[in-house]
LOPADREN-604487 format. One record per residue (C-alpha): residue number from 1; x, y, z. Coordinates in steps of 0.5 Angstrom, whole numbers. Layout:
<recs>
(rec NUM, (X, Y, Z))
...
</recs>
This chain:
<recs>
(rec 1, (201, 265, 324))
(rec 2, (198, 263, 330))
(rec 3, (196, 255, 330))
(rec 4, (189, 254, 331))
(rec 5, (187, 248, 336))
(rec 6, (180, 248, 333))
(rec 7, (181, 247, 326))
(rec 8, (186, 243, 323))
(rec 9, (185, 244, 315))
(rec 10, (183, 249, 310))
(rec 11, (177, 250, 306))
(rec 12, (177, 248, 299))
(rec 13, (178, 255, 296))
(rec 14, (183, 258, 292))
(rec 15, (186, 262, 297))
(rec 16, (186, 257, 303))
(rec 17, (182, 259, 308))
(rec 18, (182, 257, 315))
(rec 19, (175, 255, 318))
(rec 20, (177, 259, 324))
(rec 21, (177, 266, 320))
(rec 22, (183, 268, 323))
(rec 23, (188, 266, 317))
(rec 24, (188, 266, 310))
(rec 25, (194, 264, 306))
(rec 26, (195, 261, 299))
(rec 27, (197, 254, 300))
(rec 28, (195, 247, 298))
(rec 29, (188, 245, 299))
(rec 30, (189, 240, 304))
(rec 31, (195, 243, 308))
(rec 32, (194, 242, 316))
(rec 33, (196, 247, 321))
(rec 34, (202, 243, 323))
(rec 35, (205, 243, 316))
(rec 36, (204, 250, 315))
(rec 37, (208, 251, 321))
(rec 38, (213, 247, 318))
(rec 39, (213, 251, 312))
(rec 40, (214, 257, 316))
(rec 41, (220, 255, 319))
(rec 42, (219, 254, 326))
(rec 43, (222, 250, 332))
(rec 44, (229, 252, 329))
(rec 45, (229, 249, 322))
(rec 46, (234, 254, 320))
(rec 47, (240, 257, 324))
(rec 48, (239, 265, 325))
(rec 49, (245, 266, 323))
(rec 50, (243, 264, 316))
(rec 51, (239, 270, 315))
(rec 52, (245, 274, 314))
(rec 53, (246, 270, 307))
(rec 54, (239, 270, 305))
(rec 55, (240, 277, 301))
(rec 56, (241, 273, 294))
(rec 57, (242, 277, 288))
(rec 58, (238, 271, 284))
(rec 59, (231, 273, 288))
(rec 60, (226, 279, 288))
(rec 61, (227, 284, 293))
(rec 62, (224, 283, 300))
(rec 63, (223, 287, 306))
(rec 64, (228, 285, 312))
(rec 65, (223, 282, 318))
(rec 66, (224, 277, 323))
(rec 67, (223, 270, 321))
(rec 68, (219, 269, 327))
(rec 69, (212, 267, 326))
(rec 70, (209, 271, 331))
(rec 71, (213, 277, 329))
(rec 72, (210, 276, 322))
(rec 73, (203, 277, 325))
(rec 74, (205, 283, 328))
(rec 75, (208, 286, 322))
(rec 76, (201, 284, 318))
(rec 77, (197, 288, 324))
(rec 78, (202, 294, 323))
(rec 79, (201, 294, 316))
(rec 80, (193, 294, 317))
(rec 81, (193, 299, 322))
(rec 82, (197, 304, 317))
(rec 83, (192, 302, 311))
(rec 84, (186, 304, 316))
(rec 85, (190, 311, 317))
(rec 86, (190, 312, 310))
(rec 87, (183, 310, 309))
(rec 88, (181, 315, 315))
(rec 89, (184, 321, 312))
(rec 90, (182, 319, 305))
(rec 91, (178, 325, 304))
(rec 92, (184, 330, 306))
(rec 93, (189, 326, 301))
(rec 94, (191, 328, 294))
(rec 95, (189, 323, 288))
(rec 96, (197, 321, 288))
(rec 97, (196, 319, 296))
(rec 98, (190, 316, 295))
(rec 99, (193, 311, 290))
(rec 100, (197, 308, 296))
(rec 101, (191, 306, 299))
(rec 102, (189, 301, 294))
(rec 103, (190, 294, 296))
(rec 104, (197, 291, 294))
(rec 105, (197, 283, 295))
(rec 106, (202, 281, 300))
(rec 107, (207, 276, 296))
(rec 108, (212, 272, 300))
(rec 109, (218, 268, 297))
(rec 110, (221, 262, 301))
(rec 111, (229, 263, 302))
(rec 112, (233, 258, 306))
(rec 113, (227, 255, 310))
(rec 114, (223, 262, 311))
(rec 115, (218, 266, 308))
(rec 116, (220, 273, 306))
(rec 117, (216, 279, 304))
(rec 118, (218, 282, 297))
(rec 119, (218, 289, 295))
(rec 120, (211, 293, 295))
(rec 121, (213, 295, 287))
(rec 122, (214, 288, 285))
(rec 123, (208, 285, 289))
(rec 124, (203, 290, 286))
(rec 125, (206, 288, 279))
(rec 126, (204, 281, 281))
(rec 127, (197, 283, 283))
(rec 128, (196, 287, 277))
(rec 129, (197, 280, 273))
(rec 130, (193, 276, 277))
(rec 131, (187, 280, 277))
(rec 132, (188, 280, 269))
(rec 133, (187, 273, 270))
(rec 134, (194, 271, 268))
(rec 135, (196, 265, 272))
(rec 136, (203, 265, 269))
(rec 137, (207, 271, 266))
(rec 138, (214, 275, 266))
(rec 139, (216, 280, 271))
(rec 140, (222, 284, 270))
(rec 141, (225, 287, 277))
(rec 142, (232, 289, 279))
(rec 143, (235, 288, 272))
(rec 144, (233, 281, 272))
(rec 145, (227, 277, 269))
(rec 146, (223, 272, 272))
(rec 147, (218, 267, 270))
(rec 148, (212, 267, 275))
(rec 149, (207, 261, 275))
(rec 150, (201, 261, 280))
(rec 151, (198, 256, 275))
(rec 152, (198, 251, 281))
(rec 153, (195, 252, 287))
(rec 154, (199, 252, 293))
(rec 155, (205, 251, 288))
(rec 156, (207, 258, 286))
(rec 157, (214, 259, 283))
(rec 158, (219, 264, 281))
(rec 159, (224, 262, 276))
(rec 160, (230, 267, 275))
(rec 161, (231, 266, 267))
(rec 162, (238, 267, 267))
(rec 163, (240, 262, 272))
(rec 164, (234, 258, 272))
(rec 165, (234, 258, 280))
(rec 166, (227, 257, 282))
(rec 167, (223, 259, 289))
(rec 168, (216, 258, 292))
(rec 169, (212, 264, 292))
(rec 170, (205, 265, 296))
(rec 171, (200, 271, 298))
(rec 172, (197, 273, 304))
(rec 173, (190, 276, 304))
(rec 174, (187, 278, 311))
(rec 175, (179, 276, 311))
(rec 176, (174, 281, 312))
(rec 177, (172, 283, 319))
(rec 178, (178, 279, 323))
(rec 179, (183, 282, 328))
(rec 180, (187, 285, 322))
(rec 181, (182, 290, 321))
(rec 182, (182, 291, 313))
(rec 183, (177, 289, 308))
(rec 184, (179, 283, 304))
(rec 185, (181, 284, 296))
(rec 186, (178, 281, 290))
(rec 187, (181, 274, 290))
(rec 188, (187, 273, 285))
(rec 189, (183, 269, 281))
(rec 190, (176, 271, 279))
(rec 191, (175, 263, 278))
(rec 192, (168, 260, 279))
(rec 193, (167, 255, 284))
(rec 194, (171, 249, 282))
(rec 195, (166, 244, 285))
(rec 196, (160, 247, 283))
(rec 197, (163, 247, 276))
(rec 198, (164, 240, 276))
(rec 199, (157, 239, 279))
(rec 200, (154, 242, 273))
(rec 201, (159, 237, 269))
(rec 202, (161, 237, 262))
(rec 203, (160, 244, 258))
(rec 204, (157, 240, 252))
(rec 205, (151, 236, 257))
(rec 206, (149, 242, 261))
(rec 207, (142, 245, 261))
(rec 208, (139, 238, 258))
(rec 209, (142, 240, 251))
(rec 210, (140, 235, 246))
(rec 211, (145, 231, 243))
(rec 212, (141, 229, 237))
(rec 213, (147, 232, 232))
(rec 214, (151, 227, 234))
(rec 215, (147, 222, 230))
(rec 216, (152, 224, 224))
(rec 217, (157, 220, 227))
(rec 218, (154, 214, 226))
(rec 219, (154, 215, 219))
(rec 220, (162, 215, 220))
(rec 221, (164, 210, 225))
(rec 222, (171, 212, 224))
(rec 223, (170, 219, 227))
(rec 224, (167, 216, 234))
(rec 225, (174, 215, 238))
(rec 226, (176, 222, 237))
(rec 227, (169, 225, 239))
(rec 228, (170, 220, 245))
(rec 229, (176, 223, 247))
(rec 230, (174, 230, 246))
(rec 231, (168, 228, 251))
(rec 232, (173, 225, 256))
(rec 233, (177, 231, 256))
(rec 234, (171, 235, 257))
(rec 235, (169, 231, 263))
(rec 236, (176, 232, 266))
(rec 237, (177, 239, 265))
(rec 238, (170, 242, 266))
(rec 239, (172, 245, 273))
(rec 240, (177, 250, 271))
(rec 241, (176, 250, 264))
(rec 242, (171, 253, 259))
(rec 243, (172, 249, 252))
(rec 244, (171, 251, 245))
(rec 245, (171, 247, 238))
(rec 246, (174, 250, 232))
(rec 247, (173, 246, 225))
(rec 248, (178, 247, 219))
(rec 249, (181, 244, 213))
(rec 250, (186, 247, 208))
(rec 251, (189, 251, 214))
(rec 252, (191, 245, 217))
(rec 253, (198, 245, 214))
(rec 254, (199, 253, 216))
(rec 255, (197, 251, 223))
(rec 256, (202, 245, 223))
(rec 257, (208, 249, 221))
(rec 258, (207, 254, 226))
(rec 259, (206, 249, 231))
(rec 260, (213, 246, 229))
(rec 261, (216, 253, 229))
(rec 262, (214, 254, 236))
(rec 263, (216, 248, 238))
(rec 264, (223, 249, 236))
(rec 265, (223, 256, 239))
(rec 266, (219, 256, 245))
(rec 267, (218, 249, 247))
(rec 268, (211, 249, 245))
(rec 269, (208, 242, 246))
(rec 270, (206, 241, 238))
(rec 271, (205, 233, 239))
(rec 272, (198, 235, 242))
(rec 273, (195, 240, 237))
(rec 274, (197, 245, 232))
(rec 275, (198, 252, 233))
(rec 276, (193, 257, 230))
(rec 277, (197, 263, 230))
(rec 278, (204, 265, 231))
(rec 279, (206, 272, 229))
(rec 280, (205, 275, 236))
(rec 281, (207, 282, 233))
(rec 282, (200, 282, 229))
(rec 283, (197, 282, 236))
(rec 284, (200, 288, 239))
(rec 285, (193, 292, 237))
(rec 286, (189, 287, 238))
(rec 287, (191, 283, 245))
(rec 288, (184, 281, 247))
(rec 289, (177, 280, 246))
(rec 290, (175, 288, 248))
(rec 291, (180, 291, 243))
(rec 292, (177, 286, 237))
(rec 293, (170, 288, 239))
(rec 294, (172, 295, 238))
(rec 295, (176, 294, 232))
(rec 296, (170, 290, 229))
(rec 297, (165, 296, 230))
(rec 298, (170, 301, 227))
(rec 299, (173, 297, 222))
(rec 300, (170, 291, 220))
(rec 301, (163, 291, 221))
(rec 302, (161, 295, 215))
(rec 303, (165, 291, 210))
(rec 304, (168, 284, 210))
(rec 305, (166, 283, 218))
(rec 306, (170, 277, 220))
(rec 307, (172, 275, 213))
(rec 308, (177, 281, 213))
(rec 309, (184, 279, 213))
(rec 310, (186, 283, 219))
(rec 311, (180, 280, 223))
(rec 312, (183, 273, 221))
(rec 313, (190, 274, 223))
(rec 314, (188, 274, 230))
(rec 315, (181, 271, 231))
(rec 316, (178, 264, 231))
(rec 317, (171, 262, 229))
(rec 318, (169, 257, 234))
(rec 319, (163, 253, 237))
(rec 320, (162, 252, 244))
(rec 321, (159, 244, 244))
(rec 322, (161, 238, 242))
(rec 323, (154, 237, 240))
(rec 324, (153, 244, 237))
(rec 325, (148, 244, 231))
(rec 326, (149, 252, 229))
(rec 327, (148, 257, 227))
(rec 328, (152, 255, 220))
(rec 329, (156, 250, 223))
(rec 330, (154, 243, 226))
(rec 331, (161, 240, 229))
(rec 332, (159, 233, 228))
(rec 333, (157, 234, 221))
(rec 334, (163, 238, 219))
(rec 335, (168, 234, 222))
(rec 336, (170, 230, 216))
(rec 337, (170, 235, 210))
(rec 338, (172, 241, 215))
(rec 339, (170, 248, 215))
(rec 340, (174, 253, 210))
(rec 341, (173, 259, 206))
(rec 342, (175, 259, 199))
(rec 343, (177, 266, 198))
(rec 344, (184, 265, 202))
(rec 345, (190, 264, 198))
(rec 346, (193, 259, 203))
(rec 347, (200, 258, 199))
(rec 348, (201, 265, 199))
(rec 349, (200, 266, 207))
(rec 350, (205, 260, 208))
(rec 351, (210, 263, 204))
(rec 352, (209, 270, 207))
(rec 353, (209, 266, 214))
(rec 354, (216, 263, 213))
(rec 355, (219, 270, 210))
(rec 356, (216, 274, 216))
(rec 357, (220, 269, 220))
(rec 358, (226, 271, 217))
(rec 359, (227, 264, 213))
(rec 360, (231, 264, 207))
(rec 361, (229, 260, 200))
(rec 362, (222, 261, 202))
(rec 363, (219, 258, 196))
(rec 364, (224, 252, 196))
(rec 365, (222, 251, 204))
(rec 366, (215, 251, 202))
(rec 367, (215, 246, 197))
(rec 368, (219, 241, 202))
(rec 369, (213, 243, 207))
(rec 370, (208, 241, 202))
(rec 371, (212, 234, 200))
(rec 372, (213, 232, 207))
(rec 373, (205, 233, 208))
(rec 374, (203, 229, 202))
(rec 375, (207, 223, 205))
(rec 376, (204, 223, 212))
(rec 377, (197, 224, 209))
(rec 378, (195, 231, 210))
(rec 379, (191, 235, 204))
(rec 380, (195, 240, 201))
(rec 381, (191, 241, 195))
(rec 382, (190, 249, 197))
(rec 383, (198, 249, 197))
(rec 384, (199, 246, 190))
(rec 385, (199, 239, 192))
(rec 386, (195, 233, 192))
(rec 387, (188, 232, 196))
(rec 388, (188, 226, 201))
(rec 389, (187, 220, 199))
(rec 390, (181, 218, 203))
(rec 391, (177, 225, 201))
(rec 392, (177, 227, 209))
(rec 393, (181, 233, 209))
(rec 394, (177, 236, 216))
(rec 395, (180, 237, 223))
(rec 396, (177, 239, 229))
(rec 397, (181, 243, 235))
(rec 398, (179, 242, 242))
(rec 399, (181, 249, 246))
(rec 400, (180, 249, 253))
(rec 401, (181, 256, 256))
(rec 402, (182, 257, 263))
(rec 403, (175, 260, 266))
(rec 404, (178, 266, 269))
(rec 405, (181, 268, 262))
(rec 406, (174, 267, 258))
(rec 407, (172, 274, 257))
(rec 408, (179, 276, 256))
(rec 409, (180, 272, 250))
(rec 410, (173, 271, 247))
(rec 411, (166, 274, 246))
(rec 412, (159, 271, 244))
(rec 413, (158, 272, 237))
(rec 414, (153, 271, 231))
(rec 415, (155, 269, 224))
(rec 416, (160, 273, 221))
(rec 417, (163, 276, 228))
(rec 418, (157, 280, 230))
(rec 419, (157, 281, 238))
(rec 420, (151, 277, 241))
(rec 421, (149, 281, 247))
(rec 422, (144, 276, 250))
(rec 423, (150, 271, 251))
(rec 424, (155, 277, 254))
(rec 425, (159, 276, 258))
(rec 426, (161, 270, 255))
(rec 427, (164, 267, 262))
(rec 428, (157, 267, 265))
(rec 429, (153, 263, 260))
(rec 430, (159, 258, 260))
(rec 431, (159, 258, 267))
(rec 432, (152, 257, 268))
(rec 433, (147, 251, 267))
(rec 434, (146, 253, 260))
(rec 435, (145, 249, 253))
(rec 436, (151, 251, 249))
(rec 437, (149, 247, 242))
(rec 438, (147, 253, 239))
(rec 439, (151, 259, 239))
(rec 440, (158, 261, 236))
(rec 441, (164, 265, 239))
(rec 442, (170, 268, 237))
(rec 443, (177, 267, 240))
(rec 444, (183, 271, 240))
(rec 445, (188, 266, 239))
(rec 446, (194, 270, 242))
(rec 447, (200, 266, 242))
(rec 448, (203, 268, 249))
(rec 449, (196, 265, 252))
(rec 450, (196, 259, 247))
(rec 451, (203, 257, 248))
(rec 452, (202, 257, 255))
(rec 453, (199, 250, 258))
(rec 454, (197, 254, 264))
(rec 455, (192, 259, 260))
(rec 456, (190, 255, 254))
(rec 457, (190, 247, 252))
(rec 458, (189, 244, 246))
(rec 459, (188, 238, 243))
(rec 460, (186, 236, 235))
(rec 461, (183, 230, 232))
(rec 462, (183, 229, 224))
(rec 463, (178, 226, 220))
(rec 464, (183, 222, 216))
(rec 465, (185, 216, 219))
(rec 466, (192, 216, 216))
(rec 467, (194, 223, 218))
(rec 468, (191, 222, 225))
(rec 469, (196, 216, 226))
(rec 470, (202, 220, 223))
(rec 471, (201, 227, 226))
(rec 472, (206, 226, 231))
(rec 473, (211, 223, 226))
(rec 474, (209, 229, 221))
(rec 475, (211, 234, 227))
(rec 476, (218, 231, 228))
(rec 477, (220, 231, 220))
(rec 478, (217, 238, 220))
(rec 479, (222, 240, 225))
(rec 480, (228, 237, 222))
(rec 481, (226, 241, 216))
(rec 482, (227, 248, 220))
(rec 483, (235, 246, 220))
(rec 484, (236, 254, 221))
(rec 485, (233, 254, 228))
(rec 486, (239, 249, 230))
(rec 487, (244, 255, 230))
(rec 488, (243, 260, 236))
(rec 489, (244, 266, 232))
(rec 490, (239, 264, 226))
(rec 491, (234, 262, 232))
(rec 492, (234, 269, 235))
(rec 493, (233, 272, 228))
(rec 494, (227, 268, 227))
(rec 495, (224, 269, 234))
(rec 496, (225, 277, 233))
(rec 497, (221, 276, 226))
(rec 498, (215, 273, 230))
(rec 499, (215, 279, 235))
(rec 500, (216, 284, 230))
(rec 501, (223, 285, 230))
(rec 502, (225, 286, 237))
(rec 503, (226, 280, 242))
(rec 504, (222, 280, 248))
(rec 505, (226, 281, 255))
(rec 506, (225, 274, 257))
(rec 507, (228, 271, 251))
(rec 508, (234, 266, 253))
(rec 509, (235, 260, 248))
(rec 510, (237, 255, 254))
(rec 511, (230, 257, 258))
(rec 512, (225, 257, 252))
(rec 513, (222, 250, 253))
(rec 514, (221, 252, 260))
(rec 515, (215, 257, 258))
(rec 516, (211, 252, 255))
</recs>
């Protein structure tokens, strides 16, 4: 990369773009050209003979090139020429040959002070994940499994799950009309402009949304601190995250049990929130909102709709504002009692969950869980236990979804789960200056996303002050009940049950907490 004398900083975009239009490199938003030169390993940063040691079996395959920055530019120009040739002769190519012209991101890994290109196949796979809006994902290459993380701009990483070794990654993308001669592809993150989203402000206040629904909080002053925390987080995360609110009551114990299991197995940070869904094998047929809509139209629309058991297994009913007033649910009003259906066999679901996770003595374990919940003030009346003393069984779950993943995980809905076409795609409605006080959404609560803080972040609040105060201690005691998870063989058996009988390729007990 050539240094630019005229401009010394990068524009605040997700792919740090130099204002002189000659460079485009994934980098820290405030990085200077001099810092970039240091990053690239110039001026004898590493002896040349160290290049012979760079082919470490711990890294993804890369293309052997000279470490010289100028040679790196020459290689890009050469690659651009080859792409132009492919495009020029496109009409003469077969369909298979045309596939070669599809843009593949140029991904590099930093090894011994130098940036090296990884192989085209791995780069293409990384590009597919990023175009799907996944900031963190797993990649299998050369008989090894890697955790790829692009969640922090300018700090992308690859981690070998076996050895734990971590290396930096970056993506180079040419700009349109520059001397590289090829058109720039779509950004790896289809994120709206963060500055603009922050200017629009918290989602619950956009579009001059009326806040009169919050008057219900004045009747219950002990609920105010929870809503103040919700509002502060909205303001903090509004740039990159859309927010959803899920009201619940009796399901709380199931959510908490799933969070404790996920904490022990996968490092889920259960101190912040419960986990609404855990059984990943139930999402194989419904991994995203598009598949949920198709199943709704073909299976659920003519019968129970979103009350169908198979719909409930994968989806949550949510509102899109703290001051939501409908339809059906006013979050501030429903907070104390919580929202719940009466046709749900909660105790049976709890025991089936434990059985599916391959725990033994399920009934005895369920009794211990209910007893533990009662000691910490959680309502267990739907599980054969006692109601909470204060008569306030309600909870609210604040769910932040990265804006690039909103349409993948959620859709705008009418009551009972019917698609609300006027607010679709949901991301456009939430990214604009629109009042979100009226309108529901259905969220696919896929654990692979909900257990990754780079994709989804959750926080919970409970109307009962006792449980609100004791929840973290309750989580610790729940984890102690799952003594079987202390044994590596039993832990693998439980994880296999969650995944439907087969462990995922990335599974490694000593790296499970790194996933969260």
